[in-house]
Residue frames relative to the residue before (quaternion, step in Angstrom):
aa qw qx qy qz dx dy dz
M 1.0000 0.0000 0.0000 0.0000 0.00 0.00 0.00
T 0.3309 -0.7396 0.5515 0.1983 3.56 -0.87 0.94
R 0.2396 -0.7761 0.5736 0.1060 3.52 -0.90 1.07
T 0.1091 -0.8101 0.5759 0.0134 3.55 -0.77 1.08
V 0.1225 -0.8075 0.5770 -0.0058 3.49 -0.81 1.14
A 0.2423 -0.7602 0.5902 0.1225 3.59 -0.85 0.96
L 0.1102 -0.7839 0.6101 0.0334 3.53 -0.88 1.02
V 0.0871 -0.8037 0.5880 0.0284 3.55 -0.36 1.23
V 0.2438 -0.8088 0.5279 0.0886 3.47 -0.50 1.27
A 0.0581 0.8168 -0.5622 0.1160 3.70 -0.45 1.21
G 0.4009 0.7545 -0.4576 0.2461 3.62 0.91 0.72
G 0.4727 0.6979 -0.4349 0.3170 3.63 1.23 0.06
S 0.5404 -0.6445 0.4642 0.2775 3.51 -1.26 0.46
G 0.3184 -0.7805 0.4842 0.2344 3.62 1.23 -0.53
S 0.2440 0.8323 -0.4826 0.1218 3.57 1.25 0.41
R 0.6366 0.5266 -0.3454 0.4451 3.67 0.99 -0.60
M 0.6314 0.5536 -0.3165 0.4413 3.54 1.17 -0.49
G 0.2749 -0.7791 0.4817 0.2922 3.50 1.23 -0.78
G 0.5607 0.5466 -0.4730 0.4038 3.60 -1.24 0.35
E 0.6036 -0.5834 0.4315 0.3302 3.49 -1.29 0.63
L 0.7535 0.3830 -0.1851 0.5013 3.57 1.03 -0.88
P 0.4619 -0.6696 0.4751 0.3355 3.60 -0.69 0.77
K 0.6747 -0.5899 0.2999 0.3270 3.44 -1.15 1.01
Q 0.6320 0.5392 -0.3571 0.4269 3.63 1.10 -0.73
Y 0.7030 0.4255 -0.3020 0.4831 3.64 0.98 -0.36
Q 0.5568 0.6266 -0.3737 0.3971 3.67 1.25 -0.14
E 0.4607 -0.6919 0.4696 0.2976 3.60 -0.94 0.62
L 0.0894 -0.7568 0.6461 0.0437 3.57 -1.01 0.97
G 0.8228 -0.0437 -0.0034 0.5666 3.59 -0.41 1.22
G 0.7148 -0.4625 0.2323 0.4703 3.62 1.08 0.75
I 0.7266 0.3453 -0.2607 0.5337 3.61 1.11 0.00
P 0.5434 -0.6171 0.4620 0.3324 3.63 -0.92 0.85
V 0.5946 -0.5756 0.4393 0.3496 3.64 -1.05 0.79
L 0.6468 0.5404 -0.3308 0.4245 3.59 0.90 -1.02
R 0.6728 0.5010 -0.2964 0.4566 3.53 0.87 -1.07
R 0.6320 0.5301 -0.3281 0.4604 3.63 0.94 -0.81
A 0.6575 0.5106 -0.2974 0.4674 3.62 1.11 -0.79
V 0.6470 0.5294 -0.2937 0.4636 3.60 1.09 -0.69
I 0.5943 0.6594 -0.3403 0.3102 3.53 0.93 -1.11
P 0.7099 0.4912 -0.3133 0.3957 3.60 0.68 -0.96
F 0.6557 0.4916 -0.2786 0.5008 3.52 1.20 -0.82
A 0.6602 0.4945 -0.3197 0.4662 3.59 0.90 -0.93
D 0.7345 0.4168 -0.2612 0.4675 3.65 0.90 -0.57
H 0.5667 0.6240 -0.3894 0.3712 3.65 1.27 -0.21
P 0.4736 -0.7031 0.4412 0.2944 3.63 -0.69 0.93
R 0.7265 0.4215 -0.2603 0.4763 3.66 0.99 -0.47
V 0.6068 0.4971 -0.3610 0.5044 3.57 1.18 0.24
D 0.2735 -0.8425 0.4524 0.1038 3.53 -0.60 1.33
E 0.7845 0.0172 0.0228 0.6195 3.48 1.32 -0.69
V 0.1931 -0.7521 0.6247 0.0829 3.48 -1.18 0.78
R 0.0002 0.7772 -0.6289 0.0196 3.59 -0.93 1.04
V 0.2491 -0.7684 0.5707 0.1480 3.51 -1.10 0.66
V 0.2228 -0.7462 0.6101 0.1458 3.64 -1.02 0.68
V 0.0266 -0.8343 0.5481 -0.0523 3.52 -0.71 1.17
A 0.6054 -0.5632 0.4165 0.3780 3.55 -1.16 0.21
E 0.6140 -0.5439 0.4027 0.4063 3.59 -1.04 0.61
G 0.7848 0.2866 -0.2233 0.5020 3.71 -0.84 0.85
R 0.7151 0.4535 -0.2815 0.4513 3.59 1.21 -0.01
I 0.2867 0.7793 -0.5050 0.2355 3.55 1.25 0.41
E 0.6873 0.4712 -0.3121 0.4564 3.62 0.74 -0.90
D 0.6189 0.5234 -0.3510 0.4689 3.63 1.02 -0.66
A 0.6636 0.4980 -0.3170 0.4595 3.52 0.93 -0.90
C 0.6829 0.4877 -0.3180 0.4412 3.66 0.78 -0.74
R 0.6321 0.4924 -0.3198 0.5058 3.47 1.10 -0.68
A 0.6766 0.4724 -0.3257 0.4615 3.71 0.81 -0.71
V 0.6780 0.4603 -0.3258 0.4715 3.67 0.88 -0.67
G 0.2401 -0.7981 0.5280 0.1631 3.52 0.92 -0.75
G 0.6625 -0.5023 0.3924 0.3936 3.48 -1.35 -0.42
G 0.6134 0.6047 -0.4002 0.3129 3.55 -1.36 -0.33
F 0.7385 0.3924 -0.2721 0.4760 3.71 1.11 -0.09
G 0.6106 -0.5072 0.3949 0.4625 3.52 1.08 0.16
D 0.7045 -0.4429 0.3254 0.4491 3.58 -1.21 -0.38
V 0.0175 -0.7893 0.6133 -0.0249 3.67 -0.13 1.20
Q 0.0970 -0.8563 0.5073 0.0059 3.50 0.26 1.41
P 0.3840 -0.7091 0.5332 0.2560 3.69 -0.65 1.04
I 0.2327 -0.7067 0.6575 0.1187 3.40 -1.47 0.70
V 0.3911 -0.7020 0.5327 0.2653 3.62 -0.76 0.84
G 0.3039 -0.7704 0.5472 0.1216 3.55 -0.83 1.20
G 0.5712 -0.5774 0.4812 0.3300 3.53 -1.43 -0.20
E 0.7607 -0.3766 0.2983 0.4364 3.52 -1.37 -0.36
T 0.7822 0.2451 -0.1003 0.5640 3.53 1.14 -0.73
R 0.6431 -0.5101 0.3552 0.4473 3.64 -1.13 0.25
G 0.6611 0.5208 -0.3276 0.4294 3.53 0.94 -0.83
E 0.6442 0.5225 -0.3024 0.4696 3.51 1.07 -0.72
S 0.6314 0.5227 -0.3028 0.4862 3.57 1.20 -0.69
V 0.6410 0.5073 -0.3246 0.4758 3.56 1.04 -0.71
W 0.6304 0.5207 -0.3274 0.4736 3.59 1.00 -0.84
N 0.6503 0.4910 -0.3518 0.4607 3.70 0.85 -0.78
G 0.6468 0.5077 -0.3282 0.4649 3.59 1.05 -0.79
L 0.6705 0.5032 -0.3392 0.4268 3.60 0.80 -0.81
K 0.6429 0.5316 -0.2941 0.4664 3.54 1.11 -0.63
A 0.7151 0.4918 -0.2368 0.4367 3.56 1.24 -0.65
I 0.7188 0.4594 -0.2256 0.4705 3.57 1.28 -0.30
D 0.1923 -0.7515 0.6163 0.1356 3.52 -1.24 0.31
G 0.3726 0.7063 -0.5372 0.2715 3.49 -0.98 0.89
D 0.5574 -0.5843 0.4750 0.3498 3.63 -1.25 -0.34
I 0.7845 0.1450 -0.0496 0.6009 3.53 0.96 -0.90
V 0.1145 -0.7602 0.6361 0.0669 3.56 -1.20 0.80
L 0.2121 -0.7187 0.6588 0.0661 3.49 -1.23 0.97
I 0.0593 -0.8152 0.5758 0.0218 3.63 -0.37 1.17
H 0.0111 0.8364 -0.5408 0.0888 3.50 -0.57 1.19
D 0.4105 -0.7182 0.5090 0.2379 3.54 -1.12 0.68
A 0.4582 -0.6979 0.4543 0.3108 3.68 -0.64 0.94
A 0.5981 0.5798 -0.3418 0.4351 3.56 1.25 -0.57
R 0.6497 0.3724 -0.3328 0.5731 3.70 1.25 0.18
P 0.0810 -0.8739 0.4773 0.0452 3.66 0.31 1.27
F 0.7339 0.4003 -0.2384 0.4943 3.62 1.15 -0.22
C 0.0950 0.8091 -0.5724 0.0930 3.55 -0.17 1.26
P 0.3529 -0.7543 0.5107 0.2139 3.53 -0.57 1.00
A 0.5376 -0.6474 0.4084 0.3537 3.61 -0.89 0.74
V 0.5991 0.5892 -0.3615 0.4040 3.58 1.16 -0.69
V 0.6277 0.5055 -0.3775 0.4560 3.60 1.04 -0.58
I 0.6176 0.5297 -0.3513 0.4632 3.64 0.93 -0.70
D 0.6265 0.5201 -0.3420 0.4691 3.63 1.02 -0.75
R 0.6922 0.4930 -0.3114 0.4252 3.60 0.77 -1.00
L 0.6376 0.5252 -0.3349 0.4532 3.55 1.09 -0.77
L 0.7047 0.4603 -0.3031 0.4468 3.63 0.79 -0.87
E 0.6137 0.5251 -0.3457 0.4776 3.58 1.16 -0.53
A 0.6401 0.5395 -0.3293 0.4367 3.65 1.01 -0.76
L 0.6255 0.5710 -0.3471 0.4027 3.58 1.13 -0.50
A 0.4557 0.6505 -0.4409 0.4181 3.58 1.41 0.02
Q 0.7761 0.3145 -0.1510 0.5253 3.61 1.12 -0.66
H 0.8094 0.2239 -0.1212 0.5291 3.61 1.13 -0.48
S 0.5570 -0.6009 0.4580 0.3449 3.59 -1.22 0.33
G 0.7905 0.0552 -0.0443 0.6084 3.58 1.16 -0.30
A 0.0906 -0.7727 0.6280 0.0164 3.59 -1.27 0.42
V 0.0837 -0.7872 0.6106 0.0202 3.54 -1.10 0.93
P 0.4173 -0.6748 0.5436 0.2739 3.59 -1.14 0.50
V 0.0537 -0.8246 0.5628 -0.0179 3.56 -0.86 0.92
L 0.1964 -0.7281 0.6413 0.1415 3.60 -1.31 0.40
P 0.5019 -0.6108 0.5117 0.3365 3.60 -1.14 0.67
V 0.4100 -0.6472 0.6009 0.2281 3.50 -1.44 0.39
H 0.1305 -0.8283 0.5443 0.0269 3.49 -0.67 1.17
D 0.6392 0.5192 -0.3225 0.4668 3.53 1.26 -0.48
T 0.5731 -0.5687 0.4648 0.3635 3.48 -1.30 0.43
L 0.2391 -0.7791 0.5709 0.0996 3.57 -0.90 0.86
A 0.0646 0.7863 -0.6109 0.0656 3.48 -1.00 0.82
R 0.4809 -0.5991 0.5370 0.3485 3.68 -1.25 0.25
W 0.1052 -0.7799 0.6165 0.0229 3.45 -1.17 0.74
T 0.0206 0.7739 -0.6280 0.0792 3.59 -0.85 1.13
G 0.7466 -0.2245 0.1981 0.5940 3.62 0.95 0.59
L 0.7657 0.1376 -0.0489 0.6264 3.60 1.07 -0.68
L 0.5769 -0.5518 0.4356 0.4159 3.59 -1.06 0.47
G 0.1815 -0.7835 0.5870 0.0931 3.58 -0.94 0.94
E 0.8080 -0.2635 0.2402 0.4690 3.48 -1.30 -0.47
S 0.4859 -0.6771 0.4773 0.2784 3.49 -1.15 0.74
I 0.2983 -0.7299 0.5906 0.1715 3.58 -1.10 0.70
E 0.4643 -0.6822 0.5027 0.2575 3.53 -1.03 0.98
R 0.2368 -0.8169 0.5112 0.1236 3.56 -0.63 1.19
E 0.4013 0.6957 -0.4889 0.3405 3.61 1.20 0.10
G 0.8275 0.1783 -0.1275 0.5170 3.62 -0.63 0.99
V 0.5724 0.5603 -0.4030 0.4426 3.56 1.31 0.12
V 0.0467 -0.7961 0.6033 0.0003 3.55 -1.02 0.75
R 0.4023 -0.6664 0.5651 0.2733 3.53 -1.29 0.47
V 0.2897 -0.7841 0.5367 0.1152 3.61 -0.71 1.13
Q 0.1048 -0.8137 0.5716 0.0139 3.61 -0.69 1.02
T 0.3323 -0.6592 0.6022 0.3040 3.60 -1.29 -0.23
P 0.5099 -0.0518 -0.8369 -0.1923 1.56 -2.35 0.60
Q 0.3059 -0.7191 0.5896 0.2042 3.63 -1.25 0.43
A 0.2267 -0.7832 0.5658 0.1228 3.54 -0.94 0.92
F 0.0164 0.8057 -0.5910 0.0349 3.62 -1.11 0.78
D 0.5426 -0.4991 0.5535 0.3874 3.45 -1.39 0.27
L 0.3984 -0.7625 0.4375 0.2616 3.66 -0.32 1.20
A 0.6785 0.4915 -0.3376 0.4290 3.64 0.77 -0.83
K 0.6833 0.4997 -0.2992 0.4402 3.60 0.97 -0.81
L 0.6443 0.4961 -0.3234 0.4839 3.52 1.04 -0.79
R 0.6431 0.5091 -0.3636 0.4416 3.65 0.95 -0.83
A 0.6577 0.4992 -0.3263 0.4601 3.60 0.99 -0.69
A 0.5825 0.5519 -0.3651 0.4720 3.62 1.09 -0.63
Y 0.7155 0.4521 -0.2745 0.4565 3.57 0.73 -1.00
D 0.6255 0.5499 -0.3256 0.4476 3.62 1.23 -0.52
R 0.6752 0.4774 -0.2584 0.4996 3.49 1.31 -0.58
W 0.5362 0.6652 -0.3998 0.3320 3.54 1.15 -0.59
E 0.1903 -0.7654 0.6105 0.0729 3.55 -1.11 0.90
G 0.7681 0.2814 -0.2661 0.5100 3.50 -0.90 1.04
P 0.7708 -0.3346 0.2790 0.4648 3.48 -1.44 -0.22
F 0.4422 -0.6916 0.4901 0.2932 3.56 -0.95 0.71
P 0.4653 -0.6553 0.4938 0.3319 3.69 -0.99 0.61
S 0.6260 -0.5688 0.4119 0.3390 3.50 -1.36 0.18
D 0.7193 0.3870 -0.1955 0.5428 3.47 1.36 -0.48
D 0.4424 -0.7391 0.4496 0.2363 3.55 -0.70 1.07
A 0.6007 0.5690 -0.3482 0.4406 3.51 1.14 -0.73
A 0.5897 0.5526 -0.3880 0.4432 3.67 1.11 -0.51
V 0.6357 0.4913 -0.3527 0.4797 3.64 0.92 -0.71
A 0.6851 0.5044 -0.3018 0.4303 3.68 0.86 -0.82
K 0.6641 0.4989 -0.3040 0.4666 3.51 1.02 -0.78
A 0.6014 0.5651 -0.3178 0.4669 3.60 1.20 -0.76
A 0.7010 0.4496 -0.2440 0.4970 3.57 1.15 -0.60
G 0.5907 -0.6172 0.3496 0.3847 3.56 1.33 0.09
L 0.4703 0.6852 -0.4361 0.3452 3.51 1.30 0.08
S 0.4710 -0.6562 0.5287 0.2609 3.60 -1.21 0.85
V 0.0522 -0.7612 0.6460 -0.0210 3.69 -0.69 1.11
G 0.1916 -0.7511 0.6274 0.0742 3.48 -0.78 1.28
V 0.3057 -0.7357 0.5676 0.2077 3.43 -1.44 0.09
V 0.1344 -0.7876 0.5948 0.0884 3.61 -1.14 0.64
A 0.6021 -0.5590 0.3893 0.4165 3.57 -1.08 0.19
G 0.3536 -0.7509 0.5365 0.1528 3.52 -0.84 1.18
S 0.3489 -0.7012 0.5667 0.2560 3.61 -1.24 -0.46
F 0.5222 -0.6185 0.5067 0.2968 3.49 -1.30 0.65
E 0.5979 0.5452 -0.4035 0.4272 3.52 1.19 -0.11
L 0.5964 0.5508 -0.3545 0.4640 3.50 1.28 -0.06
E 0.2702 0.7719 -0.5184 0.2498 3.62 1.12 0.41
K 0.3709 -0.7448 0.5121 0.2131 3.56 -0.85 0.99
L 0.4153 -0.6918 0.5516 0.2114 3.48 -1.21 0.87
T 0.0526 0.8437 -0.5259 0.0937 3.62 -0.27 1.24
T 0.8134 0.1624 -0.0440 0.5568 3.50 0.89 -1.11
P 0.6897 -0.4586 0.3635 0.4264 3.60 -1.23 0.23
E 0.5943 0.5426 -0.3654 0.4679 3.72 1.10 -0.51
D 0.6268 0.5653 -0.3120 0.4361 3.53 1.06 -0.80
W 0.6828 0.4942 -0.2785 0.4604 3.39 1.01 -1.06
K 0.5697 0.5831 -0.3568 0.4562 3.68 1.10 -0.64
R 0.6599 0.4896 -0.2891 0.4911 3.54 0.94 -1.13
A 0.6750 0.5080 -0.3126 0.4342 3.62 0.84 -0.86
E 0.6263 0.4977 -0.3443 0.4915 3.64 1.05 -0.82
A 0.6515 0.5325 -0.3333 0.4253 3.67 0.90 -0.65
S 0.6723 0.5069 -0.2821 0.4599 3.35 1.13 -0.87
V 0.5988 0.5634 -0.3371 0.4586 3.58 1.15 -0.72
A 0.6540 0.5528 -0.2652 0.4433 3.47 1.01 -1.16
S 0.6794 0.4806 -0.2920 0.4713 3.59 0.98 -0.89
R 0.6487 0.5197 -0.3533 0.4293 3.69 1.10 -0.36
K 0.5528 0.6376 -0.3829 0.3758 3.51 1.12 -0.49
I 0.0301 -0.7969 0.6031 0.0160 3.54 -0.91 0.95
V 0.5191 -0.7009 0.3970 0.2859 3.47 -1.07 0.73
R 0.0353 -0.8134 0.5806 0.0027 3.63 -0.69 0.88
T 0.2157 -0.7621 0.6043 0.0867 3.63 -1.17 0.71
G 0.0836 -0.7532 0.6518 0.0300 3.40 -1.33 0.67
I 0.1937 -0.7639 0.6034 0.1218 3.59 -1.26 0.54
G 0.1053 -0.7896 0.6040 0.0249 3.57 -0.98 0.82
F 0.0452 0.7776 -0.6271 0.0043 3.50 -1.24 0.64
D 0.0445 0.7923 -0.6062 0.0527 3.52 -1.04 0.77
V 0.1164 -0.7590 0.6386 0.0513 3.56 -1.29 0.57
H 0.0088 0.7437 -0.6684 -0.0022 3.55 -1.19 0.72
A 0.4125 -0.6802 0.5626 0.2251 3.50 -1.16 0.86
F 0.5186 -0.5772 0.5110 0.3699 3.50 -1.28 0.44
G 0.2106 0.7708 -0.5917 0.1064 3.54 -1.14 0.62
G 0.7818 0.2469 -0.2018 0.5358 3.66 -0.72 0.85
E 0.6774 -0.4852 0.3861 0.3958 3.44 -1.42 -0.23
G 0.5562 -0.6234 0.4423 0.3261 3.57 -1.20 0.49
P 0.5499 0.0411 -0.7751 -0.3085 1.65 -2.39 -0.18
V 0.4988 -0.6072 0.5100 0.3500 3.59 -1.33 -0.18
M 0.3052 -0.7318 0.5926 0.1419 3.50 -1.11 0.96
L 0.1385 0.7866 -0.5823 0.1517 3.51 -0.59 1.25
G 0.8470 0.0079 -0.0515 0.5290 3.56 -0.72 1.04
G 0.6630 -0.5146 0.2753 0.4689 3.53 1.23 0.69
I 0.6434 0.4830 -0.3483 0.4810 3.59 1.13 0.11
S 0.4096 -0.6888 0.5540 0.2256 3.58 -1.05 0.80
I 0.0260 -0.8329 0.5527 -0.0023 3.64 -0.36 1.14
P 0.5173 -0.6639 0.4497 0.2990 3.63 -0.75 1.04
H 0.2656 0.7313 -0.5898 0.2161 3.70 -0.82 0.90
E 0.5867 -0.6337 0.3975 0.3101 3.48 -1.09 0.95
R 0.7749 0.2020 -0.1256 0.5856 3.69 1.14 -0.44
G 0.3354 -0.7015 0.5934 0.2079 3.51 -1.20 0.64
L 0.5432 -0.5906 0.4972 0.3301 3.53 -1.42 -0.04
A 0.3998 -0.6959 0.5585 0.2098 3.60 -1.03 0.96
G 0.3011 0.7324 -0.5701 0.2189 3.56 -1.03 1.01
H 0.6139 -0.5194 0.4407 0.3990 3.52 -1.36 0.35
S 0.7798 0.2612 -0.1935 0.5350 3.59 0.87 -0.83
D 0.7565 -0.3138 0.2099 0.5340 3.70 -0.77 -0.74
A 0.4683 -0.7457 0.3965 0.2595 3.60 1.34 0.21
D 0.3452 0.7689 -0.4756 0.2520 3.48 1.19 0.52
V 0.3217 -0.8212 0.4461 0.1521 3.56 0.27 1.44
A 0.6847 0.5031 -0.2946 0.4374 3.59 0.83 -0.91
L 0.6718 0.4815 -0.2829 0.4866 3.61 0.91 -0.86
H 0.6152 0.5529 -0.3207 0.4615 3.51 1.14 -0.71
A 0.6763 0.4773 -0.2910 0.4798 3.58 0.90 -0.90
M 0.6532 0.4953 -0.3216 0.4739 3.58 0.97 -0.78
T 0.6380 0.5051 -0.3560 0.4595 3.62 1.01 -0.70
D 0.6255 0.5318 -0.3156 0.4758 3.68 0.96 -0.72
A 0.6559 0.5117 -0.3071 0.4623 3.52 0.98 -0.89
L 0.6436 0.5174 -0.3169 0.4665 3.66 0.99 -0.74
L 0.6645 0.5125 -0.2773 0.4678 3.50 0.94 -1.14
G 0.6484 0.5320 -0.2908 0.4604 3.55 0.97 -0.88
A 0.6676 0.4809 -0.3216 0.4687 3.64 0.85 -0.81
A 0.7233 0.4090 -0.2576 0.4932 3.59 1.02 -0.66
G 0.4895 -0.6924 0.4268 0.3145 3.61 1.23 0.01
L 0.5212 0.6884 -0.3652 0.3480 3.50 1.18 0.55
G 0.6769 -0.4890 0.2818 0.4726 3.59 1.03 0.66
D 0.5638 -0.5914 0.4558 0.3529 3.41 -1.23 -0.70
I 0.7385 -0.4273 0.2887 0.4344 3.60 -1.18 0.05
G 0.6351 0.5533 -0.3134 0.4385 3.46 1.09 -0.62
D 0.5844 0.5711 -0.3401 0.4654 3.52 1.27 -0.64
H 0.7516 0.4091 -0.1964 0.4786 3.53 0.89 -0.98
F 0.8088 0.1080 -0.0424 0.5766 3.62 1.13 -0.69
P 0.1245 -0.8500 0.5028 0.0961 3.54 0.48 1.24
P 0.4790 -0.6642 0.4725 0.3257 3.72 -0.81 0.81
S 0.6440 0.5620 -0.3736 0.3602 3.61 1.12 -0.22
D 0.5811 0.5899 -0.3247 0.4571 3.40 1.56 -0.30
P 0.4303 -0.7544 0.4366 0.2347 3.58 -0.46 1.15
Q 0.5855 0.6195 -0.3934 0.3444 3.59 1.09 -0.48
W 0.6687 0.4969 -0.2857 0.4737 3.55 1.31 -0.45
K 0.3660 0.7420 -0.4832 0.2864 3.61 1.32 -0.01
D 0.8732 0.0507 -0.0563 0.4814 3.63 -0.78 1.02
M 0.3573 0.7755 -0.4548 0.2532 3.53 1.45 0.18
S 0.4563 -0.6730 0.4926 0.3101 3.55 -0.97 0.71
S 0.5079 -0.7033 0.4163 0.2721 3.61 -0.76 1.13
D 0.5416 0.5906 -0.4556 0.3877 3.70 0.95 -0.26
R 0.5703 0.5796 -0.3953 0.4273 3.61 1.22 -0.39
F 0.6674 0.5094 -0.3063 0.4487 3.55 1.03 -0.66
L 0.6277 0.5221 -0.3275 0.4756 3.52 1.10 -0.93
L 0.6282 0.5638 -0.3134 0.4350 3.62 0.94 -0.99
H 0.6381 0.5523 -0.2936 0.4490 3.51 1.00 -1.06
A 0.6584 0.4915 -0.3019 0.4835 3.63 0.87 -1.08
A 0.6795 0.4804 -0.3159 0.4558 3.63 0.74 -0.89
A 0.6469 0.5021 -0.3528 0.4527 3.59 0.86 -0.80
Q 0.6061 0.5375 -0.3721 0.4531 3.73 0.96 -0.65
I 0.6705 0.4612 -0.3096 0.4919 3.63 0.94 -0.73
F 0.6627 0.4888 -0.3396 0.4545 3.65 0.84 -0.82
A 0.6474 0.5510 -0.3199 0.4183 3.57 0.98 -0.80
R 0.6862 0.3945 -0.2660 0.5502 3.60 1.31 -0.33
G 0.5804 -0.6287 0.3515 0.3799 3.54 1.22 0.45
G 0.3964 0.7621 -0.4189 0.2944 3.45 1.31 0.46
V 0.2852 -0.7360 0.5989 0.1353 3.62 -1.25 0.37
I 0.2742 -0.7324 0.6014 0.1631 3.52 -1.00 0.91
D 0.2039 -0.8108 0.5383 0.1060 3.62 -0.52 1.02
H 0.8346 -0.1078 0.1258 0.5253 3.47 0.91 -0.87
L 0.1070 -0.7646 0.6315 0.0717 3.62 -1.05 0.67
D 0.0123 -0.7777 0.6277 -0.0316 3.62 -0.86 0.95
C 0.0170 -0.7925 0.6052 -0.0727 3.52 -0.66 1.24
T 0.1088 -0.7398 0.6619 0.0515 3.65 -1.09 0.87
I 0.2022 -0.7593 0.6147 0.0679 3.58 -0.84 1.11
I 0.1687 -0.8061 0.5653 0.0463 3.53 -0.78 1.13
C 0.3581 0.7172 -0.5313 0.2740 3.59 -0.50 1.13
E 0.4473 -0.6334 0.5489 0.3122 3.56 -1.36 0.23
A 0.7866 -0.0280 0.0483 0.6150 3.56 1.10 -0.66
P 0.5354 -0.1622 -0.8287 -0.0148 1.70 -2.15 1.23
K 0.6479 -0.5084 0.4003 0.4019 3.49 -1.33 0.03
I 0.3620 -0.7924 0.4625 0.1647 3.61 -0.66 1.01
A 0.6001 0.6438 -0.3425 0.3288 3.52 0.96 -1.06
P 0.6633 0.5090 -0.3291 0.4389 3.73 0.86 -0.78
H 0.7474 0.3884 -0.1786 0.5085 3.58 1.16 -0.60
R 0.4590 0.7259 -0.4470 0.2502 3.62 1.15 -0.23
E 0.6943 0.4677 -0.3133 0.4485 3.60 0.72 -0.88
A 0.6250 0.5043 -0.3676 0.4690 3.61 1.06 -0.47
M 0.6206 0.5338 -0.3341 0.4672 3.58 1.02 -0.61
R 0.6334 0.5085 -0.3189 0.4884 3.58 0.90 -0.88
A 0.6723 0.5105 -0.3095 0.4377 3.58 0.82 -0.98
Y 0.6364 0.5511 -0.3146 0.4385 3.58 1.04 -0.98
V 0.6807 0.5135 -0.2771 0.4429 3.54 0.80 -1.23
A 0.6421 0.5337 -0.3019 0.4601 3.53 0.95 -1.15
D 0.7083 0.4818 -0.2835 0.4311 3.57 0.65 -1.00
L 0.6194 0.5394 -0.3228 0.4703 3.59 1.11 -0.92
L 0.8005 0.3072 -0.1822 0.4813 3.58 0.70 -0.88
N 0.4252 -0.7093 0.4593 0.3243 3.63 1.22 0.11
L 0.3914 0.6832 -0.4924 0.3710 3.54 0.90 1.13
R 0.5025 -0.6105 0.4763 0.3848 3.54 -1.18 0.22
I 0.5921 -0.6030 0.3573 0.3976 3.63 -0.84 0.61
D 0.6571 0.4821 -0.3652 0.4498 3.63 1.02 -0.42
Q 0.6081 0.5177 -0.3922 0.4565 3.64 1.19 0.24
V 0.6825 0.3946 -0.2918 0.5415 3.56 1.31 0.20
S 0.0126 -0.7942 0.6075 0.0029 3.61 -0.71 0.95
I 0.0902 -0.7706 0.6307 0.0192 3.59 -1.06 1.08
K 0.0183 0.8062 -0.5900 0.0391 3.57 -0.74 0.98
A 0.2257 -0.7863 0.5645 0.1098 3.50 -1.19 0.37
T 0.0330 0.7833 -0.6200 0.0318 3.69 -1.09 0.56
T 0.3274 -0.6926 0.5971 0.2377 3.47 -1.42 0.16
T 0.4183 -0.6776 0.5170 0.3140 3.55 -1.27 0.00
E 0.5307 -0.6359 0.4047 0.3875 3.54 1.25 0.58
R 0.6628 -0.5850 0.2555 0.3914 3.47 0.99 0.87
L 0.4400 0.6654 -0.4210 0.4317 3.46 1.42 0.57
G 0.8175 0.2434 -0.1503 0.4998 3.56 -1.20 0.55
F 0.7767 -0.3883 0.2610 0.4217 3.50 -1.59 0.14
A 0.6316 0.5175 -0.3415 0.4655 3.66 1.04 -0.67
G 0.6726 0.5002 -0.2934 0.4596 3.53 0.98 -0.88
R 0.6947 0.4044 -0.2824 0.5236 3.67 1.16 -0.55
R 0.4875 -0.7079 0.4122 0.3022 3.56 1.22 0.43
E 0.3577 0.7297 -0.5066 0.2880 3.55 0.98 0.87
G 0.8233 -0.0724 0.0657 0.5592 3.58 1.11 -0.41
I 0.4007 -0.6743 0.5553 0.2766 3.60 -1.35 -0.31
A 0.1101 -0.7425 0.6551 0.0862 3.55 -1.11 0.81
A 0.0805 -0.7433 0.6606 0.0682 3.49 -1.42 0.38
Q 0.0770 -0.7397 0.6647 0.0712 3.54 -1.26 0.61
A 0.0709 -0.8146 0.5755 -0.0094 3.47 -1.11 0.78
A 0.1467 -0.7520 0.6320 0.1164 3.62 -1.19 0.48
A 0.1617 -0.7724 0.6124 0.0464 3.51 -1.08 0.92
T 0.0617 -0.7767 0.6222 0.0768 3.53 -1.02 0.72
I 0.0154 -0.8097 0.5795 -0.0906 3.54 -0.70 1.25
R 0.2670 -0.7052 0.6220 0.2110 3.55 -1.29 0.12
L 0.0599 0.7559 -0.6512 0.0298 3.58 -0.95 0.91
E 0.5819 -0.5703 0.4642 0.3474 3.46 -1.36 0.53
A 0.5384 -0.6557 0.4454 0.2862 3.54 -0.91 1.03
S 0.7071 0.4653 -0.2783 0.4540 3.66 0.99 -0.75
L 0.7038 0.4171 -0.2647 0.5105 3.63 1.26 -0.27
């Protein structure tokens, strides 16, 4: 079995982008750039491991940016230059094939990874390229002579190599390392093939690049909806927890947690919109740690799952179904509580109430039901 390791190089300072925090740790559309750079490799079925190379002193930033969900993406401390960082990374990994990628290119199509790996059947290395369509000329303060663009290409990353051969090439290199890994491979006599690159692999270098990337992320978001429903029977003494508010009532609601039927319905609506199962999957009632737990914990968890995917909550609408207690006097407090909890505007949260005209369990005052609808936006590719 061939073992493929992706090495995401994130040791740069991002000085041309500006800001105190290097660009690879800043959020782009709600997701750190470094995490975006890792996702395509972590999700690819032919990539066995992903490692990131970071500047000294940035390990905590890298771990926070990558987050969870990808196994153990252990950071490797890089060097003063990109070439030194790559060399440190090559010495720290084991495998047969290495994919070396710049974190500043956060959108890597899976098809480019496929092309690179397939090209290694004929070559010791492979790089993605794009043709040059603009006129090229030398510049020394004034426009100089034109450069023939026929046969000229733009080289991108990721770049794929036979790991043992590239490591040997780096080991034999004399002098400062170049910024392009293919240059080291070619100097060692290795065959480096080319595959079609992608405009999605454009590098984030300037604030203008960032603006274009933000616009691209916004265009990828699609609207998704989810529906939640929950029921709890009356049991024990009051008060009743509804929408995060303690409401005076002669009887409380029975449940493993605090039985906040409104927050439970909203939690299920958010999880459903994101395609993440239901509240029981995340907080099984059989698990004693959730006994008497405040339901705002559940709602926050559902929202965090959406935010971690760069998602946006546009609206939450909940209808509480009961004969008693009266909801109207507490409705605005519920809206304010949920909005504050999820950092939403109050007009993004709707709380309503109705009865069943004394029909069914709610009409007989045996319990309370709630149904909720959530509208969110998620990136189609995530």
